[in-house]
N, CA, C and O of each residue as an XYZ file, in Angstrom:
564
protein
N      54.232    -30.911     17.806
C      54.483    -31.016     19.225
C      53.421    -30.198     19.967
O      53.129    -29.067     19.579
N      52.849    -30.760     21.018
C      51.769    -30.113     21.762
C      52.181    -28.770     22.367
O      51.402    -27.817     22.360
N      53.382    -28.700     22.881
C      53.827    -27.452     23.520
C      53.874    -26.301     22.522
O      53.588    -25.159     22.884
N      54.231    -26.586     21.268
C      54.261    -25.548     20.239
C      52.865    -24.987     20.010
O      52.698    -23.775     19.876
N      51.866    -25.854     19.964
C      50.493    -25.405     19.772
C      50.024    -24.588     20.951
O      49.366    -23.561     20.782
N      50.361    -25.039     22.150
C      49.910    -24.369     23.366
C      50.474    -22.952     23.498
O      49.759    -22.043     23.918
N      51.715    -22.761     23.154
C      52.363    -21.465     23.334
C      52.529    -20.670     22.044
O      53.045    -19.553     22.083
N      52.112    -21.202     20.918
C      52.215    -20.470     19.655
C      53.653    -20.211     19.251
O      53.953    -19.161     18.683
N      54.539    -21.140     19.529
C      55.960    -20.974     19.235
C      56.185    -20.676     17.762
O      55.600    -21.316     16.888
N      57.037    -19.698     17.503
C      57.342    -19.352     16.115
C      58.822    -19.005     16.026
O      59.194    -17.832     16.042
N      59.657    -20.024     15.932
C      61.095    -19.777     15.851
C      61.543    -19.438     14.443
O      62.720    -19.152     14.224
N      60.623    -19.465     13.479
C      61.001    -19.119     12.108
C      60.780    -17.635     11.819
O      61.050    -17.182     10.707
N      60.298    -16.875     12.793
C      60.075    -15.451     12.641
C      61.395    -14.741     12.343
O      62.382    -14.933     13.053
N      61.409    -13.929     11.303
C      62.620    -13.173     10.974
C      62.597    -11.854     11.738
O      61.604    -11.127     11.712
N      63.682    -11.558     12.406
C      63.827    -10.316     13.161
C      64.967     -9.534     12.539
O      66.063    -10.066     12.362
N      64.719     -8.280     12.207
C      65.738     -7.444     11.591
C      66.126     -6.342     12.568
O      65.274     -5.583     13.031
N      67.406     -6.260     12.875
C      67.931     -5.205     13.745
C      68.834     -4.312     12.923
O      69.633     -4.792     12.119
N      68.706     -3.024     13.126
C      69.583     -2.074     12.457
C      70.325     -1.278     13.529
O      69.694     -0.695     14.411
N      71.638     -1.246     13.465
C      72.397     -0.481     14.465
C      71.992      0.994     14.464
O      71.646      1.564     13.429
N      72.046      1.591     15.654
C      71.797      3.034     15.767
C      73.109      3.802     15.792
O      73.115      5.032     15.804
N      74.207      3.082     15.800
C      75.520      3.710     15.838
C      76.603      2.668     16.018
O      76.419      1.488     15.718
N      77.745      3.137     16.520
C      78.902      2.255     16.693
C      79.594      2.598     18.010
O      79.550      3.737     18.476
N      80.231      1.589     18.597
C      80.999      1.784     19.829
C      82.464      1.921     19.461
O      83.003      1.120     18.698
N      83.095      2.935     20.004
C      84.542      3.134     19.833
C      85.206      2.915     21.186
O      84.828      3.530     22.183
N      86.200      2.030     21.209
C      86.910      1.740     22.454
C      88.358      1.407     22.141
O      88.747      1.297     20.978
N      89.141      1.249     23.181
C      90.552      0.892     23.017
C      90.743     -0.620     22.888
O      91.875     -1.087     22.767
N      89.664     -1.381     22.913
C      89.751     -2.837     22.825
C      89.809     -3.239     21.350
O      88.838     -3.058     20.617
N      90.936     -3.778     20.923
C      91.143     -4.102     19.513
C      90.600     -5.473     19.123
O      90.218     -5.682     17.971
N      90.562     -6.408     20.071
C      90.097     -7.761     19.768
C      89.423     -8.348     21.007
O      89.698     -7.918     22.127
N      88.544     -9.327     20.810
C      87.779     -9.870     21.939
C      88.623    -10.351     23.120
O      88.208    -10.182     24.266
N      89.774    -10.936     22.879
C      90.614    -11.429     23.966
C      91.117    -10.338     24.900
O      91.535    -10.631     26.020
N      91.083     -9.086     24.459
C      91.524     -7.967     25.300
C      90.402     -7.423     26.189
O      90.659     -6.635     27.099
N      89.183     -7.834     25.933
C      88.033     -7.299     26.670
C      87.961     -7.875     28.073
O      88.271     -9.048     28.282
N      87.550     -7.050     29.042
C      87.309     -7.598     30.380
C      86.165     -8.603     30.314
O      85.326     -8.528     29.416
N      86.124     -9.537     31.250
C      85.072    -10.559     31.235
C      83.690     -9.936     31.422
O      82.700    -10.460     30.913
N      83.620     -8.825     32.146
C      82.365     -8.090     32.347
C      82.682     -6.603     32.379
O      83.709     -6.193     32.919
N      81.804     -5.801     31.803
C      82.004     -4.354     31.810
C      82.033     -3.791     33.210
O      82.699     -2.785     33.455
N      81.317     -4.425     34.149
C      81.325     -3.972     35.541
C      82.703     -4.067     36.169
O      82.961     -3.461     37.209
N      83.588     -4.825     35.538
C      84.968     -4.960     36.011
C      85.888     -4.026     35.236
O      87.111     -4.112     35.351
N      85.301     -3.142     34.455
C      86.077     -2.333     33.525
C      86.072     -0.855     33.879
O      85.073     -0.311     34.348
N      87.198     -0.230     33.648
C      87.294      1.230     33.734
C      87.607      1.778     32.341
O      88.075      2.908     32.196
N      87.341      0.960     31.321
C      87.660      1.348     29.948
C      86.704      2.430     29.482
O      85.483      2.313     29.590
N      87.307      3.485     28.961
C      86.537      4.605     28.427
C      86.387      4.441     26.925
O      87.217      3.824     26.258
N      85.323      5.000     26.422
C      85.091      4.946     24.995
C      83.974      5.888     24.604
O      83.550      6.742     25.382
N      83.511      5.715     23.385
C      82.478      6.596     22.848
C      81.381      5.784     22.186
O      81.633      4.758     21.555
N      80.173      6.263     22.342
C      79.039      5.752     21.581
C      78.790      6.798     20.509
O      78.413      7.927     20.821
N      78.995      6.440     19.259
C      78.786      7.354     18.140
C      77.409      7.004     17.558
O      77.253      5.999     16.863
N      76.434      7.839     17.850
C      75.057      7.578     17.437
C      74.813      8.263     16.090
O      75.230      9.402     15.879
N      74.135      7.556     15.181
C      73.819      8.127     13.873
C      72.967      9.381     14.032
O      72.101      9.453     14.904
N      73.219     10.344     13.197
C      72.545     11.642     13.243
C      71.018     11.518     13.243
O      70.334     12.309     13.892
N      70.495     10.551     12.534
C      69.040     10.414     12.447
C      68.382     10.110     13.798
O      67.163     10.228     13.929
N      69.175      9.721     14.800
C      68.642      9.404     16.125
C      68.950     10.494     17.156
O      68.744     10.280     18.351
N      69.429     11.635     16.725
C      69.821     12.730     17.627
C      68.728     13.071     18.639
O      69.006     13.204     19.830
N      67.492     13.212     18.172
C      66.401     13.605     19.075
C      66.166     12.563     20.166
O      65.655     12.896     21.235
N      66.527     11.326     19.915
C      66.372     10.276     20.913
C      67.358     10.387     22.061
O      67.221      9.690     23.066
N      68.349     11.255     21.924
C      69.368     11.432     22.966
C      69.015     12.537     23.960
O      69.732     12.745     24.938
N      67.906     13.250     23.710
C      67.505     14.313     24.640
C      67.268     13.694     26.015
O      66.493     12.747     26.147
N      67.928     14.222     27.028
C      67.810     13.708     28.390
C      68.965     12.822     28.811
O      69.113     12.532     29.999
N      69.793     12.381     27.866
C      71.001     11.612     28.220
C      72.030     12.633     28.683
O      72.452     13.491     27.909
N      72.435     12.539     29.949
C      73.284     13.573     30.545
C      74.489     12.988     31.267
O      74.495     11.822     31.662
N      75.489     13.810     31.429
C      76.697     13.454     32.162
C      76.332     12.939     33.553
O      75.480     13.510     34.233
N      76.978     11.865     33.961
C      76.739     11.270     35.275
C      75.663     10.193     35.276
O      75.549      9.426     36.231
N      74.873     10.135     34.206
C      73.804      9.135     34.129
C      74.376      7.752     33.872
O      75.419      7.608     33.234
N      73.692      6.748     34.368
C      73.988      5.354     34.021
C      73.013      4.975     32.919
O      71.809      5.207     33.027
N      73.551      4.388     31.857
C      72.708      3.944     30.763
C      73.009      2.479     30.452
O      74.114      1.990     30.683
N      72.016      1.808     29.932
C      72.155      0.426     29.512
C      72.324      0.430     28.005
O      71.470      0.946     27.283
N      73.419     -0.140     27.526
C      73.624     -0.213     26.081
C      73.458     -1.663     25.640
O      73.903     -2.592     26.314
N      72.811     -1.831     24.499
C      72.672     -3.140     23.875
C      73.473     -3.107     22.593
O      73.389     -2.145     21.829
N      74.247     -4.145     22.351
C      75.095     -4.153     21.170
C      75.244     -5.562     20.626
O      74.981     -6.549     21.312
N      75.678     -5.627     19.361
C      75.825     -6.881     18.636
C      77.290     -7.271     18.614
O      78.107     -6.578     18.009
N      77.631     -8.371     19.268
C      79.019     -8.824     19.328
C      79.375     -9.485     17.992
O      79.356    -10.709     17.856
N      79.691     -8.656     17.034
C      79.880     -9.064     15.643
C      81.035    -10.025     15.413
O      81.095    -10.657     14.358
N      81.941    -10.157     16.350
C      83.076    -11.065     16.197
C      82.867    -12.394     16.931
O      83.748    -13.254     16.917
N      81.720    -12.561     17.562
C      81.445    -13.777     18.337
C      81.180    -14.972     17.423
O      80.735    -14.827     16.284
N      81.468    -16.150     17.959
C      81.127    -17.395     17.267
C      79.666    -17.685     17.568
O      79.248    -17.670     18.726
N      78.885    -17.952     16.516
C      77.443    -18.123     16.698
C      76.999    -19.575     16.757
O      75.812    -19.846     16.939
N      77.927    -20.515     16.607
C      77.561    -21.924     16.626
C      78.004    -22.630     17.906
O      77.917    -23.856     17.987
N      78.469    -21.898     18.890
C      78.926    -22.474     20.158
C      77.755    -22.521     21.131
O      77.076    -21.516     21.342
N      77.521    -23.686     21.721
C      76.413    -23.832     22.669
C      76.863    -24.165     24.085
O      76.067    -24.092     25.021
N      78.148    -24.535     24.253
C      78.672    -24.816     25.581
C      80.028    -24.147     25.732
O      80.825    -24.098     24.795
N      80.272    -23.630     26.937
C      81.532    -22.941     27.222
C      81.965    -23.234     28.658
O      81.167    -23.672     29.487
N      83.233    -22.984     28.929
C      83.718    -22.956     30.302
C      83.437    -21.532     30.807
O      83.906    -20.574     30.192
N      82.690    -21.365     31.899
C      82.387    -20.016     32.387
C      83.650    -19.160     32.546
O      84.656    -19.595     33.106
N      83.559    -17.932     32.034
C      84.643    -16.946     32.075
C      85.912    -17.449     31.380
O      87.001    -16.926     31.617
N      85.768    -18.473     30.517
C      86.914    -19.011     29.791
C      87.855    -19.822     30.659
O      88.960    -20.152     30.229
N      87.439    -20.149     31.870
C      88.263    -20.871     32.837
C      88.067    -22.372     32.637
O      87.035    -22.924     33.019
N      89.052    -23.026     32.042
C      88.945    -24.448     31.708
C      88.914    -25.352     32.933
O      88.645    -26.546     32.802
N      89.182    -24.814     34.122
C      89.063    -25.634     35.335
C      87.603    -25.728     35.781
O      87.262    -26.552     36.629
N      86.749    -24.888     35.211
C      85.321    -24.921     35.545
C      84.603    -25.815     34.534
O      84.971    -25.835     33.359
N      83.585    -26.551     34.974
C      82.882    -27.450     34.053
C      82.127    -26.690     32.955
O      81.713    -25.544     33.132
N      81.967    -27.366     31.827
C      81.218    -26.799     30.703
C      79.778    -26.529     31.135
O      79.178    -27.272     31.912
N      79.249    -25.419     30.587
C      77.843    -25.071     30.822
C      77.254    -24.603     29.506
O      77.978    -24.194     28.599
N      75.952    -24.663     29.410
C      75.271    -24.146     28.229
C      75.376    -22.631     28.193
O      75.324    -21.982     29.237
N      75.523    -22.058     27.001
C      75.711    -20.604     26.889
C      74.557    -19.810     27.485
O      74.750    -18.672     27.911
N      73.356    -20.391     27.523
C      72.218    -19.660     28.054
C      72.251    -19.549     29.579
O      71.424    -18.855     30.171
N      73.201    -20.229     30.209
C      73.374    -20.096     31.656
C      74.636    -19.300     31.976
O      75.111    -19.312     33.112
N      75.182    -18.606     30.968
C      76.396    -17.807     31.149
C      76.226    -16.450     30.481
O      75.202    -16.167     29.859
N      77.259    -15.613     30.624
C      77.300    -14.324     29.926
C      78.270    -14.385     28.744
O      78.728    -13.347     28.266
N      78.576    -15.568     28.281
C      79.523    -15.749     27.187
C      79.096    -14.975     25.941
O      77.908    -14.925     25.622
N      80.058    -14.369     25.233
C      79.725    -13.708     23.970
C      79.443    -14.710     22.857
O      78.814    -14.362     21.857
N      79.898    -15.938     23.019
C      79.667    -16.977     21.998
C      78.264    -17.528     22.204
O      77.993    -18.185     23.209
N      77.363    -17.261     21.245
C      75.972    -17.695     21.367
C      75.259    -17.512     20.047
O      75.757    -16.789     19.184
N      74.089    -18.152     19.851
C      73.396    -18.046     18.567
C      73.071    -16.614     18.142
O      73.222    -16.267     16.971
N      72.635    -15.798     19.065
C      72.355    -14.388     18.787
C      73.206    -13.551     19.735
O      72.813    -13.330     20.881
N      74.355    -13.086     19.279
C      75.310    -12.430     20.179
C      74.936    -10.991     20.552
O      75.662    -10.039     20.263
N      73.781    -10.872     21.202
C      73.361     -9.574     21.731
C      73.941     -9.452     23.128
O      73.859    -10.386     23.926
N      74.524     -8.310     23.422
C      75.080     -8.089     24.752
C      74.488     -6.820     25.338
O      73.967     -5.966     24.621
N      74.579     -6.719     26.645
C      74.126     -5.514     27.312
C      75.110     -5.150     28.408
O      75.744     -6.017     29.009
N      75.225     -3.877     28.653
C      76.158     -3.397     29.655
C      75.676     -2.069     30.205
O      75.182     -1.225     29.457
N      75.817     -1.884     31.496
C      75.547     -0.582     32.104
C      76.852      0.194     32.101
O      77.871     -0.287     32.596
N      76.815      1.398     31.541
C      77.981      2.280     31.499
C      77.593      3.623     32.096
O      76.412      3.945     32.222
N      78.597      4.395     32.459
C      78.352      5.741     32.990
C      78.707      6.770     31.930
O      79.761      6.699     31.298
N      77.811      7.723     31.748
C      78.027      8.803     30.790
C      78.963      9.828     31.432
O      78.707     10.311     32.535
N      80.044     10.153     30.731
C      80.974     11.163     31.243
C      80.875     12.486     30.485
O      81.310     13.527     30.978
N      80.293     12.435     29.272
C      80.112     13.666     28.495
C      79.211     13.370     27.298
O      79.228     12.272     26.741
N      78.433     14.367     26.921
C      77.594     14.256     25.721
C      77.863     15.467     24.848
O      77.745     16.606     25.299
N      78.226     15.218     23.601
C      78.445     16.275     22.608
C      77.697     15.891     21.347
O      78.168     15.064     20.566
N      76.545     16.483     21.148
C      75.764     16.130     19.961
C      75.370     14.680     19.994
O      74.643     14.249     20.889
N      75.849     13.912     19.014
C      75.518     12.492     18.944
C      76.671     11.600     19.409
O      76.697     10.404     19.119
N      77.610     12.187     20.124
C      78.740     11.430     20.678
C      78.599     11.403     22.200
O      78.549     12.445     22.854
N      78.537     10.200     22.742
C      78.411     10.015     24.184
C      79.688      9.368     24.695
O      80.003      8.239     24.318
N      80.423     10.066     25.543
C      81.603      9.485     26.181
C      81.131      8.675     27.387
O      80.300      9.132     28.172
N      81.676      7.462     27.520
C      81.252      6.571     28.604
C      82.457      5.893     29.239
O      83.551      5.872     28.674
N      82.231      5.341     30.423
C      83.230      4.526     31.101
C      82.548      3.230     31.528
O      81.379      3.223     31.915
N      83.313      2.114     31.448
C      82.795      0.809     31.843
C      82.537     -0.113     30.673
O      81.740     -1.044     30.782
N      83.197      0.130     29.555
C      82.968     -0.671     28.348
C      83.668     -2.024     28.397
O      84.709     -2.189     29.033
N      83.061     -2.984     27.705
C      83.721     -4.271     27.466
C      83.599     -4.668     26.001
O      83.842     -5.822     25.648
N      83.225     -3.719     25.148
C      83.002     -3.991     23.721
C      84.227     -3.647     22.885
O      84.941     -2.683     23.162
N      84.450     -4.452     21.866
C      85.534     -4.246     20.915
C      85.256     -3.002     20.069
O      84.104     -2.709     19.751
N      86.303     -2.281     19.713
C      86.165     -1.112     18.846
C      85.449     -1.494     17.559
O      85.794     -2.488     16.920
N      84.454     -0.705     17.182
C      83.703     -0.958     15.963
C      82.450     -1.800     16.157
O      81.779     -2.141     15.183
N      82.130     -2.138     17.395
C      80.945     -2.949     17.682
C      79.672     -2.178     17.353
O      79.535     -1.024     17.757
N      78.736     -2.792     16.626
C      77.467     -2.137     16.321
C      76.626     -1.901     17.579
O      76.386     -2.825     18.355
N      76.187     -0.668     17.769
C      75.332     -0.281     18.894
C      73.875     -0.449     18.460
O      73.456      0.119     17.451
N      73.103     -1.232     19.225
C      71.719     -1.516     18.864
C      70.703     -0.597     19.550
O      69.705     -0.205     18.945
N      70.965     -0.258     20.816
C      69.996      0.538     21.548
C      70.632      1.098     22.813
O      71.666      0.618     23.275
N      69.991      2.121     23.357
C      70.394      2.751     24.600
C      69.132      2.890     25.439
O      68.095      3.330     24.942
N      69.220      2.516     26.705
C      68.080      2.636     27.616
C      68.562      3.260     28.929
O      69.713      3.094     29.332
N      67.655      3.975     29.573
C      67.994      4.530     30.880
C      67.997      3.406     31.911
O      67.326      2.390     31.730
N      68.741      3.587     32.973
C      68.747      2.637     34.083
C      67.776      3.165     35.111
O      67.905      4.300     35.572
N      66.816      2.359     35.469
C      65.807      2.766     36.454
C      66.244      2.443     37.850
O      65.516      2.718     38.804
């Protein structure tokens, strides 16, 4: 296909992600999660592996941080959904929604840091199920 040559498309590239920790929350299963973390007052913890401790320097109480995580319980073969699970809304492709059901279930959420103790970050605003693999943390600019 000409477009593949023009843009150097390489969908066979293997990408390996390793969690930097785990998310602990009161959400036991996906159906209990708010549709968006911005609609959530759920508190929880980001338990970061000890080997990444130095990467937490500067993460402070009151800061907003962006967390990226792997929705390990999501269905990865779903390509169309009703937005927000509302069956009265027409089906849309997952790439035009924030649905957790998608080929690569990477999610992101802005949370507020309420406390930092070593490699444990207390946060508010979670929408992740307890035990969700934490992939990365970024500052909010």
